[in-house]
Each structure stands twice: as C-alpha cells, then as structure tokens.
N, C-alpha and C positions, 0 to 999 in steps of 0.2 A: 085457958090460954087463947088469945085471939088468933084467928087464922090470918093468912097472908093478905087476903083481900081486905079485911078490916083494917089491918095495919097500913096498907097503901091508901085506903080511903081517908084514914085519920091523918096521915102525912100530907095528903093533898089538901085537906081542909085547913090544917095548920099553915101550910105554905100559902094558900090563898089569903088567909086572914093576915098573915105577916106582910104579904105584898100590899094588901089593901091599907093596912096601917102605915106602911112606909110611904105610899103615895099620898095618903091623907096628911101625914106629918110633914112631908117634904113640900107640899103645896104644889101649885101649878108650875109647869115647866115654863119659865120666863122666856125661853127662846122661842116658844110657840106663840108668844104675844104678838098681836098685830099693832101697827101704828094707830094712833088716835084718828078717828074720822076727821077728815079735813086737813090732815097733815101733808107736808110736802112730799112724803113718800108715796102718797096715793097715785102719783103720776107713774109709778113703776108697776102698778097693778094692785088689785084688791086682795090677792092671795099672798101678799108679801108678809113674811114673818121676821122677827128679830134675828133668828138663826140665819136667814138668807142675807140680811144686811151685814151681820158679822162676817159671814163667808165672803161677801163682796169686799169688806174692809181688809180681810186677809189677802185677797187677790190684789187690791190696790197697793197694799204695802209690799207684796212680793214684786209687783211690777216696778214700784218705785226703787226697791233695792237693786233690781237688775239694771234699771236705767242708770242709777248712780254709779254702779260698778263699771258699766260700759263708758259712761262719761269720764270716770276717773282714768280709765285706760286711754281715752282720747285727749284728755286735757294736756295742753302744752305747759301751763304753769304748774310748778310743784305745789304751790299753795292751793290751787284749784283741785289738784289730784287729792290732796289731804282732805279738803272740804268734802269732796264727793264721796270719799271713802267713809268719812264720819257720817254723812247723810245716809249712806247705805246701812251703816250700823244702827242708826236711829230707826230706819224703816223696819229692820229686823225686830227691834224692841217693840215697835207699834204692832207688828204682826203677832208677836208673842202675846201681847195683851189680849187680843181677840181670841187667839187659840186657847189661852188659859180659860177664858170665859166660856168658850164653846165646850171645852173639856170638862167643865163642871157638871154637864148634863148628859143625858143619854145620847149616844152617837146616832145620828141619822144621816144617811147619804142625801145629797141634793136630789130633789124630785126631777126625774129625767124629762118631764114635760115642762114644768113651770120654770126650772132654773135657766135653761137656754133662752126662754122667752123673756125672763127677767133681765138677763144680761143684754139682750137685744134692746130692751126698753131703756136700760141704763146708757147704752151707747147712743141711742137715738136722742136721749135727753142731753147728751154732751158731757156726761159725768165721767165717762171712761172711754178711752180710745187706745188703739194700738200705737206703740211708739214708732218713730220714723224708722225706715228700713236701714239696711246695712251700708248704704252709700251716704247716709246723713253725715253732715259736718258736725263738728263740736258745737258750733253756734246753734245749729238746728236742734241738736239734742238738748242743749241748755234751754232754748226757748220752749221746747216741749216739756221739760222738767218744771219750768216756772208755771206753765199752764196747768200741769197736773197738780202742782201744789195748791193752786187756787181752786181747782175742782175738788180736791180732797178736803180743803177747808169747808167748801160749800156742803159736801156730803156729811161731814161730821157735825156741822151746825144744824142740819136737819133733825138730828136726834133730840135736840133740846125740847122742842114742843111735841114731838111725836112720841117719845118715850121719856117722860119726865122723872124717871127713877134717879135717886141721888147718885148712885155709882156712875150712871151714864152721864149725868150732868157734869160731875167732877172730872171723870177721866176724859171725856170727849172735849170738855173745855180746855184741858191741858193739851190734848192732841191738836186742837185748833191753833193754840198758841205756838206749839212746836212746828206745825206745818207752815204757819205764817213766818216764823223765824227762818225756816228753810228757804222760803221764797225770797226773803230779804237778803239772806246770805248769797243766794244764787245771783240776785240782781247786783250785789256788790262785786261778785266775781266776774259777772258779764254785764258791765254798765251800758254797753251799746245795744242791748236787747230791750225793745220797747215793752 
C-alpha cells in the first residue's frame, strides 16, 4: 500500500498534467493578444492588450448609459426622454457584449501601473472624456452625447485592422452601425446642435 507522500506526489503529477493538457487544448488566451504592429491602437501604448481594450469598451458603454439616463431626466420633450431611455438600454447591451467576452477567460484585475497610464493616453488622444458637470444644460449634454457617439465609432473602427478575428469584425461592425444610428437619432432630436 502506498504511503501518504507517494499519494500526494502522484496527485500533484496528475493535476499538473491535467492543467498542462487544459492549457494546450484551450489555446492561447485571446484577451492577452496585442494589436497588430502599426495599428491605430499603438498610440495608446505598446503594452496594450485586447483585455484592456474590452475593459475600456465596458467603461465607455457605462458612461454612455449614465449620460443617457441623465439626459432623459433633463429632456423637456417626452419623445426625447423615450429616445434617451432607449439609448441607455442599448448601451447596457453593448456593455454586456464585452463583459460576456471578458467572462469567457480567466479573470485578471487591471494592472495598477499600466491601466491608469492607458486611460490617460486615451483621454489625451481625445477618445474619452468626462461628461459635462452638474450645471450643464440639456443642449450641452446632448452635444457631448453626439461627440461621444462619434468617438465610440472611431474606437470600434480601430479594431478592424488591429484584431482581424471574425467575431470582432462582425460584432464591432454592428456596434459601429448602432453607434452611428444613436448619433443620427440624437441629431434628429436636437437639430440645432452642429
């Protein structure tokens, strides 16, 4: 009969072999993938990973949802209130798309050093900005929402050549069209905003 040390060693070997087989069969973690060299994402830093870009997408969609809910509260027109509530729902769906993709892989917290630097670069490049303050008018909030929709379209379009995987091409192409539609609907609701 084997002693306890032999049993523990055997269990450790079996566990190690199982983990190695799992990682081999699963393949590389796509979320650790870097953008292609020369892609538009290089301006955000060389250490950028798909995981970080998906986290940024979640952040953009969360901010969009909050913006539309605030705009819905401010809107004078009942039709505009309904539109903004619907746009907030769309942003929740967009956010969930990225959360679902992130949830398929092992969970890693953002790097405490590179994540804040990445967000600063994103802001410096004009892709993401803080919404107007509490004293902003409805028109100022709507103008910011239109600008953010254009920025979000730009962000999602960057994926096409940077990460040419079929899922990303298809899903992000759909997102680009939805965000463009959001901008158009906002322009119809606020025709006096340039």
